[in-house]
C-alpha positions in Angstrom: 92.0 114.1 83.6 93.5 116.8 81.4 96.9 117.4 83.0 98.7 120.7 82.3 102.2 119.5 81.6 103.4 118.7 85.1 107.0 119.4 86.4 108.6 116.1 87.3 111.8 115.6 89.2 113.5 112.3 88.4 115.7 111.1 91.3 118.0 108.6 89.8 120.6 106.5 91.4 124.0 107.2 89.7 124.3 103.5 88.7 120.8 103.5 87.2 121.5 106.8 85.3 124.1 105.0 83.2 121.3 103.0 81.6 119.0 106.0 81.0 118.9 108.8 78.4 119.0 111.7 80.8 118.6 114.2 77.9 115.3 112.7 76.8 112.2 114.9 77.0 108.5 114.2 76.7 105.4 115.7 75.3 103.6 114.9 78.6 106.1 116.1 81.3 108.6 118.8 82.0 111.5 116.7 83.2 114.2 117.7 85.7 116.9 115.4 87.0 118.7 114.8 90.3 121.4 112.1 90.0 122.7 110.9 93.4 124.1 107.9 95.2 121.1 106.2 96.7 123.2 105.4 99.8 122.9 109.2 100.4 119.3 109.4 99.6 118.1 110.0 103.2 120.8 112.6 103.7 119.8 114.5 100.5 116.4 115.7 101.6 117.4 119.4 101.9 119.0 119.3 98.4 115.8 117.7 97.0 113.6 120.3 98.7 115.6 123.1 97.1 115.3 121.5 93.7 111.6 121.0 94.2 111.1 124.6 95.1 113.4 125.9 92.4 111.5 124.1 89.6 108.0 124.1 91.2 107.9 120.3 91.0 104.5 118.5 91.0 105.8 115.0 91.8 109.0 113.0 92.0 109.9 109.8 90.2 112.4 107.4 91.7 114.6 105.1 89.5 114.4 102.3 92.0 112.3 101.2 95.0 113.1 99.2 98.1 112.4 95.8 96.4 115.6 95.7 94.4 119.3 96.1 94.8 120.4 98.3 97.8 116.7 98.1 98.9 116.8 101.7 100.1 113.5 102.8 101.5 112.0 105.7 99.6 108.8 106.2 101.8 110.4 108.2 104.6 112.1 110.6 102.0 108.8 111.1 100.2 107.0 111.7 103.5 109.6 114.4 104.6 109.2 116.1 101.2 105.4 115.9 101.4 105.1 115.5 97.6 103.5 113.1 95.2 105.6 110.3 93.9 105.9 107.3 91.6 108.8 105.0 90.5 109.9 103.4 87.2 111.9 100.9 89.1 112.1 97.3 87.9 110.5 94.9 90.4 112.3 91.7 89.7 116.0 91.7 90.8 117.4 89.6 88.0 115.7 91.7 85.3 115.5 95.0 87.1 117.7 97.0 84.7 115.7 96.0 81.6 112.4 96.5 83.4 113.5 99.9 84.6 114.5 101.0 81.1 111.1 99.8 79.7 109.2 101.6 82.4 111.2 104.8 81.9 110.3 104.7 78.2 106.7 104.0 79.0 106.7 107.2 81.2 108.3 109.3 78.5 105.8 108.2 75.8 102.7 108.1 78.0 99.3 106.7 76.8 100.7 103.2 76.5 98.4 100.2 76.2 99.2 96.9 78.0 98.0 93.6 76.9 97.5 91.4 80.0 96.3 88.4 77.9 94.3 87.1 80.8 90.8 85.6 80.4 88.0 87.9 81.7 86.7 86.7 85.0 83.2 85.2 85.2 80.5 86.9 87.2 80.7 86.0 90.9 77.9 85.6 93.4 78.8 86.3 97.0 78.0 83.5 99.3 78.1 84.3 103.0 78.4 82.0 105.9 79.7 82.0 109.5 83.3 81.6 108.4 83.7 85.2 107.5 84.6 87.4 104.5 87.7 89.3 103.4 88.6 92.1 101.0 91.9 92.4 99.2 93.2 95.9 98.5 96.0 96.7 96.0 97.6 100.2 96.1 98.7 100.8 92.5 101.0 103.8 92.1 104.3 102.5 90.6 104.9 101.8 86.9 106.8 98.5 87.5 103.9 97.2 89.6 101.5 97.8 86.7 103.6 96.5 83.9 105.2 93.5 85.6 103.2 92.9 88.8 99.6 93.2 87.8 99.7 90.3 85.2 100.8 87.9 87.9 98.3 89.2 90.4 95.4 89.1 87.9 96.2 85.5 87.1 96.2 84.5 90.7 92.9 86.4 91.5 91.3 84.6 88.5 92.7 81.2 89.7 91.2 81.6 93.2 88.0 83.4 91.9 88.7 86.5 93.9 87.7 90.1 93.2 89.8 92.8 94.7 89.8 96.6 95.2 92.5 98.5 93.3 93.3 102.0 94.4 94.9 103.6 91.4 96.6 106.9 90.8 95.6 108.9 87.8 99.2 109.0 86.8 99.1 105.2 86.1 96.2 105.8 83.8 98.1 108.6 82.0 101.1 106.2 81.4 99.0 103.1 80.8 95.8 104.4 79.3 93.8 101.1 79.5 94.7 100.1 83.1 91.4 101.3 84.6 89.5 99.6 81.8 91.4 96.4 82.3 90.8 96.3 86.1 87.1 96.9 85.5 86.9 94.2 82.8 88.5 91.7 85.2 85.6 92.3 87.6 87.5 94.3 90.2 86.6 97.5 92.0 88.5 100.8 91.2 89.2 103.4 93.9 91.0 106.7 94.1 94.6 106.9 95.2 95.5 110.5 94.1 96.6 112.1 90.8 100.2 111.1 91.5 100.0 110.0 95.2 100.1 113.6 96.4 99.6 114.9 99.9 96.0 116.2 99.7 96.5 117.5 103.3 98.6 120.3 101.8 95.6 121.7 99.9 92.5 123.6 101.1 89.1 121.8 101.3 87.9 123.6 98.1 91.1 122.6 96.2 90.8 119.0 97.4 87.2 118.8 96.3 88.1 120.0 92.9 91.0 117.5 92.6 88.9 114.6 93.7 86.2 115.6 91.2 88.8 115.5 88.4 90.2 112.2 89.6 86.7 110.6 89.4 85.9 112.1 86.0 89.3 110.9 84.6 88.5 107.2 85.4 85.3 107.1 83.5 83.9 104.3 85.8 81.9 104.4 89.0 84.1 105.1 92.0 83.0 104.4 95.5 86.1 104.5 97.7 89.5 106.1 98.3 92.8 105.4 99.9 94.7 108.5 100.9 96.3 106.9 104.1 98.9 109.3 105.6 98.1 112.0 103.0 94.7 113.3 104.1 93.0 115.4 106.8 89.5 116.4 107.9 89.1 118.6 104.9 89.7 115.5 102.7 86.7 113.8 104.4 84.4 116.8 103.6 85.7 116.8 100.0 85.1 113.1 99.6 81.5 113.5 100.9 80.9 116.4 98.6 81.9 114.2 95.6 79.7 111.3 96.6 82.4 108.9 97.7 81.0 106.2 100.0 84.1 105.2 102.0 87.8 105.6 102.6 90.2 103.2 104.2 92.4 103.8 107.3 95.1 101.8 109.1 94.2 99.6 112.1 96.9 97.1 111.2 97.6 94.2 113.6 101.4 94.6 113.7 103.0 92.7 116.5 103.7 94.8 119.5 106.3 93.5 122.0 104.4 90.4 123.2 101.2 90.2 121.2 99.1 91.2 118.2 97.0 94.2 119.4 93.4 92.8 118.8 92.2 95.9 117.0 88.6 96.3 115.9 87.8 95.2 112.3 84.3 96.8 111.7 83.9 100.1 109.9 82.9 103.5 111.4 80.2 105.7 110.1 81.6 109.3 110.0 79.0 112.0 110.1 79.2 115.7 109.1 76.8 118.5 108.4 77.1 117.7 104.7 76.6 113.9 104.9 78.1 110.6 106.0 81.0 108.4 104.9 82.4 105.1 106.0 85.9 104.6 107.5 86.9 101.0 106.6 89.9 99.7 108.6 92.9 97.9 107.0 93.5 95.0 109.4 96.5 93.3 107.7 99.3 94.6 105.5 101.7 92.4 103.6 104.4 95.0 102.9 107.6 94.3 104.7 106.3 91.2 106.5 107.2 87.5 106.0 104.5 84.9 105.6 104.5 83.8 109.3 103.7 87.5 110.3 101.0 87.8 107.6 99.4 84.5 108.6 99.4 85.4 112.3 98.0 88.9 111.6 95.2 87.3 109.6 94.4 84.8 112.3 94.5 87.4 115.0 92.3 89.8 113.0 89.8 87.1 112.1 89.5 86.1 115.8 88.7 89.7 116.7 86.3 90.1 113.8 84.1 87.3 115.3 83.0 89.9 117.8 81.5 92.1 115.1 81.3 91.8 111.3 83.4 88.7 110.6 85.3 90.6 108.0 89.0 91.7 107.5 90.6 93.9 104.9 94.2 93.2 103.7 96.4 95.7 102.0 98.9 94.7 99.2 101.0 96.4 96.6 101.6 95.1 93.0 105.2 96.2 92.9 105.9 94.1 95.9 103.3 91.3 96.0 103.5 90.8 92.2 107.3 90.5 91.9 109.1 87.2 91.5 110.4 87.2 95.0 106.9 87.5 96.7 104.4 86.1 94.2 104.5 82.7 95.8 103.6 84.3 99.2 100.8 86.1 97.4 99.4 82.8 96.2 99.9 81.3 99.7 97.8 84.2 101.0 95.0 83.5 98.6 95.1 79.8 99.2 95.0 80.3 102.9 92.1 82.7 102.8 90.0 80.8 100.2 90.8 77.2 100.9 92.0 76.9 104.5 90.0 79.7 106.2 87.1 79.1 103.7 86.4 82.8 103.9 84.5 84.5 101.1 85.9 87.4 99.0 84.0 90.7 98.7 85.0 94.0 97.3 84.8 96.9 99.8 82.0 98.7 98.0 79.7 95.6 98.5 80.6 95.2 102.2 77.4 95.0 104.3 77.7 97.9 106.8 76.0 98.5 110.1 75.7 101.7 112.1 76.9 100.3 115.4 80.1 102.4 115.4 79.5 106.1 114.7 81.7 109.2 115.1 81.6 112.8 114.0 84.4 114.1 111.7 86.0 115.9 114.6 86.2 112.7 116.6 88.0 110.5 113.9 91.2 110.4 116.0 89.3 108.4 118.6 88.9 105.5 116.1 92.5 104.4 116.7 92.4 102.9 120.2 95.3 103.5 122.7 96.9 100.2 123.6 97.2 99.8 127.4 100.1 98.0 129.0 97.8 95.3 130.2 96.7 94.5 126.6 100.3 93.7 125.6 100.2 90.4 127.5 100.2 87.4 125.2 96.8 85.5 125.2 96.5 83.5 122.0 98.6 80.9 120.2 99.5 83.6 117.6 100.8 85.9 120.3 103.1 83.2 121.8 104.3 82.0 118.4 105.3 85.6 117.5 107.4 86.5 120.5 110.9 85.6 119.2 110.5 86.1 115.4 108.4 89.2 115.6 110.6 90.9 118.1 113.7 90.1 116.1 111.9 91.6 113.0 111.1 94.7 115.0 114.7 95.2 115.9 115.7 94.7 112.3 113.2 97.3 111.1 114.5 99.8 113.7 118.1 99.3 112.5 117.0 99.6 108.8 114.9 102.7 109.5 117.9 104.3 111.2 120.0 103.2 108.1 122.7 101.7 110.3 125.2 99.7 108.3 127.2 97.3 110.4 
């Protein structure tokens, strides 16, 4: 994708800025800076909005994410700003400063090539049986996740002979020019994740169609699917169909709710419009922000529900989180559990066998997320009972964290 030199607002924590050359410019980006105390990040949205408007900013770039020191959540800020984002944060606490500096230099230079030094995977033949299948998804939009997380993830996927689907922003390809080629060479599927994780819902249908066409052309490999969760609308669906995309993913995640896992459906919907059809593939499990006992229980609950339909679940991961030193052991535990203990077979989403038993029109997509009735919150399975105390304590913790209450 030929990018006109975008305007980028770097939002740097004041401690991080001491390690960065804030006067550095780039041949690829028009760079503007906002240096703040990240403890005030959530109270600085109005200031950031003014800066974004003043300089016609295309996307923002954070100096740290919520995986390292202070662990300040950047997602709610980005959502309020409704703007594309990435981060050059380090992902491993002990080495985060050095990693941050390296990722910042990568961003300034652009067109870097990474040597993952991992043997290319052998061709896999999908074997299906009555024990079910799974798809692993990796949302790939942060520089540290690519440079430091992906090598560990590729190594584990090769070790357990698993192909995955990587939704990659075009920004990652601009910074690391061989990333799409490397993912493809490893035998994995590549999908769309936005130019720079922007909110497509802020564009018209015509503009979205043009942007999606450019995203596909930039990759240079066949693209079948997209992940624009939280950043799309009905116009996006029309734009995806117009560009020949076969599916997009949406969240039906089995997060614990008061006394049980919600038993959400796992099979895809066929969405029809006057211009064609496209599949909605549900994300059943997400690893982000969850300890292993939650992930394991979500998997078991989702697999139990999948036995009523397609015997398949889809699991969402993130390289900057699931590939860092703190969580890589859990990522291996996840793969071991799926492949060796559950004896489920891996399959990338584009190869998922699809049936037409669930069908909706574009205007009915909201109906695909079922309303949970009070009677359905009664614990019924072993996983439900096991989760009552730890999951509810986790829910309280998340509410406190989301409110940024410091005791």
